N, C-alpha and C positions, 0 to 999 in steps of 0.2 A: 595882174597880181594874183598869185595863187592863194588858196585858202590857208595853206601852211604859213606863208609869208605874212599875211594879215593877222593870223593868230599869234605869231611870234611878236609882231609889233604891239598888239594889244597887251600881251603878257609883259612886254617891256614897259608899258605905260602903267602897269599895276592892276590891270583887269584880270579877274579869275573866271575861269569857265564854270558854267552852272553844273551842279552835281547831277549825275544821271538818276532818273526815277527808278525806285525799286520795282523788281518784277512782281506782278500780282499772280495769285493762284488761278488755276483754271476756273474755279467756281466764281471768283471775283470778276474775271473777264466776261463770264456769261451773265453777270448781274446777280449772282447768288452771294450768300454770306461767306466771309473768309473762313476756310476750314470746313465748309460744308461737304466737300468731297474727300475729306481725309479718310484713310483706311479704317480708323477706329469708329467711324460713324456710318459706314456704308450699310451695316445691318439694320440701322434705324431708319434709313430713308424709305419713304413710301408707306410708313406705318402711321396710323392715326395718332394724334398728339397724346390722347389719353393712355395709349398702350406703350408709349415710349418710356423707358425707365429713367427716373431722375437719379441724380448722384446720391448715393447713400440709401437708396430705397429699392427693395426687391420687387420684382414684377409679380403681380397677382397670378396665381396658378389657374384660376378659372373665372367664369363669368361672374360668379357671385362672391368672389374673394375667398374661396375655400382654402387657398394657400396662406392666408394671413394668419399670423400667430394668434392662437386663442379662438379662431373661428371654428364653429361646430362642424364635425364631419358629416357627410351625407348619410342619412339613415339613423343618426343618433337620436334617441328619445322615442323612436317608433318600435312597436312590438315586432319581434322576429317571427315571421310566418312559420318557420320550421319549429320554433319552440311551441307555438300554439298547436301545431299538428301533433307534436310529441305529447303534449299535455292532454289533448283530447284522446289520443290513443291510450294513454295510461289510464284515464278514467274509464274508457270502454273496456279495457282489460280487467280492471278491478270490478266493474259492474258485472261482467260476464262471470268472473270467478265467484263472486258472492251469489249469483244466481245458480251456478253449478253446485255450490255448497248447500244452498237451500234445497235444491232438488235431490241431492245425495242424502241429506239428513231426512227428508221426507221418505225417500225410498227405504232407508234403513229402518225408520220407524214402522213403516208398513210391513216390511219383511219380518221385523220382530213380532209384530202383532199377529201376522200369519203363522209364524212358528209357535206362538203361544196357543193359538186356537187349535192347531194340529196336535200339540202336546196334550192339551186338556182333553181333546177328543180321544186320544190314545189312552190317557189316564182313566177316563170314564169307562172305556172298554175293558181296561185291565181290572178295575174294581167292581165290575158287574158281578153281583151275587157273592161278593167276598167280604161284605161288611159284617161285623160281629156285634153290632148294637143290639141291645135287649130293651124292648119297650118297657118292661117292668123295672128296669134299673133305677135305683133311687139315690145313688151316691154321686155327688157332683165332683168331678175331677177338673180342677181349674189349671189353666196353662196360658202363658203369654204367646200371642201370635199376631203378627202384623201391627205391633205397637199397642195392642189392646189385650185385655184379659178375656179369654174364651173359656168354655166349659163343655164337658161331655158327661153324660150320666152312664155309670158303669155299676156292675155288681161288685160285691166284696172280692170275689175271686179274680174278676177282671182288673180290679184296682191293684191287687198284688202283682199280677202278671204285667200290668202296665208299668208299675214302678220298677219291676225287675228287668225291663227292656224286652220282654217277650211279646208285648203288644205295642202298637203305635197308633197315632191318629193322623188321618189324611183329610184335607179339605177338598171337596169336590162338589161342584154345582151348589155352593152355599151351604153344604151340610158337612158335618164332621163324622167320619167313619172310623170305627175301631177295627183295626186289621192286625194280622200277625206280623211279626218282625220280618219274615220273608217277603210278604206282599209289600210291606213298608219300604224295603230295600229296592224292590222293583219299581215302585211308584217314584222313589227318589231319582232313579235313573231316567225315568220318562219325563218327569217335571218336578224338579227339586223344590220350587217354591210352594208346592202343594203339601209338603210334609209339615204338619202343624205341631206334632209332638213326637219326639224321638228321645227316649230316656236312656241315659248312660248309667247302667247299674253300678259302675265303679266310681261315679262322681259323688262328691260329698253331698250330704242331705241339704246343706245350706245352699247349694246351687239351685235346688228345686224345692222351695218351701211348700209348693202346692201339692207335693206328693203325700203330705200328711193328711189323712182323711179328717182329722179334727180341725184342719185349717179351714176357716170359713171366710168367704168373700161376700160382702153385701151385694145384693142383687143389682143395686144401682151402679156398681162398678164393673159389671159384666156387660160387654157389648156383643 
């Protein structure tokens, strides 16, 4: 009796053939998990469990989790070496500029002192033997100079000539010399600060109250 005849007889008696088993995936046949060899999981095979991405979770970008939201970026909170170099350079430039300014100021000061010495020397040479001071003069002519009140003794005629602008007073080597208006003009060109008294005859008398011979200044107010 063939297998088909026996099968037909069994079917006639009410027997049903067993349902065929479902085909298993290749991974299941090899003893692996179902779906382990599916295309969407191939990229995860062979990776450590900690590096495999879980559903709904992004993968860390680096070893220390630098890619996590809110994680500090590398280098944040540390000083920028370039900023330190720029700051040090700025300090060095400012220090050098201040040093140059001090050197320049000292140079200018020394130059001015040298020019004053030379001018005073030329002035002394100019005034040699040109003073008109009279030893017997007894009239004190006061005048302001250098913020103080000074005086020179003159004769009556010299006082008139002085108040008329025909004479003048020059300070040289700590002394006050009475000179002519012409010499006074030359002295002013050589060293103007040495001119102690230059009278403008057209100026009001009130501008020079010391021109009055009756004007007396106490000795303790004269320096």
